[in-house]
N, C-alpha and C positions, 0 to 999 in steps of 0.2 A: 089640157082643156078641162074646164070645170063645168059641172052640170048647172043648168039654170035652176032658179029657185023652184022647188017642188018637183023637179024632174029627177029621176033616179037612173043611173046608168044600168044598162042591161048587159050582163056578161054571158058569153057562150063559149064553150070549149069545143074546138074542132080537132080532128085527127089530121096529122101531117101524113097523108096516105103513103107517099113515096118513101119518106123516112121510116115510117112504121114497117113497111114491107122489107126494106133493107135491114132493119134491126131484127126482124123475124128471121131472115136468112142468116145473118151473122150469129144469132143465138142458136141456130140449128133447128129451128121449127120449120118443118116442111109442109105443114097444113094448118088450117084454122082450127081443126080439131085438136091437134097437139098443143097449140098455143092456148086454146080455151081450157084444156085440162090443166095446164100449168098456172093459168090465171084463176082457176076455180069458177069458170063461167060455162055457159052452154055454147056450143059451136055456133049456133044461129045468132047469138048476141055478137060474137066476134065478127062474123060475116056481115051482119047488118051495120055494124059500126064501120067496118072497112069499106063497105060500098057506099057509105054516106046516108043510108036509110035511117039510121039511128044515131043520135048524138051520144058521145061517150059520157057515161055517168061516173060517179065516184068509185063504184066497184070495178068498173072497167079500167079507169085510170090507175087505181091502186094496183090492180092485178097486172097491168101492163108494165108498170114501173118495177114491180117485183120480178116478173118473168123475163123482162128484157134488160135487166141490170147489166151494165152500169149506165144505160141510157138515162138521160135526165128528162124531166117533164118537158122542157123547152125543145128537146130533140124530137119528141113524139107528138106534141100537141101545141096548138096555138090558141090564145085567148082573144076573142073579139069583144070589144067594148063599143056599144052603140047607145046613143041617147034615146030614151023612151019618149 
């Protein structure tokens, strides 16, 4: 689908919460604190993204991909495209 003239697509990245939780377990992280430390973030940021209160930003995404390797972006996140 193409955007109408003048309209720009709006992109949003969302966490795949179930997959993210499984990846945490597989990687051996037993708490948001342990994962946050590995990601270089505050525990509250990880908790807020996991509960849907906050959308994942670039720092969260990069930290998650590093800490939860070999998981890929598509395993942990979904991109939503909507017309503005």
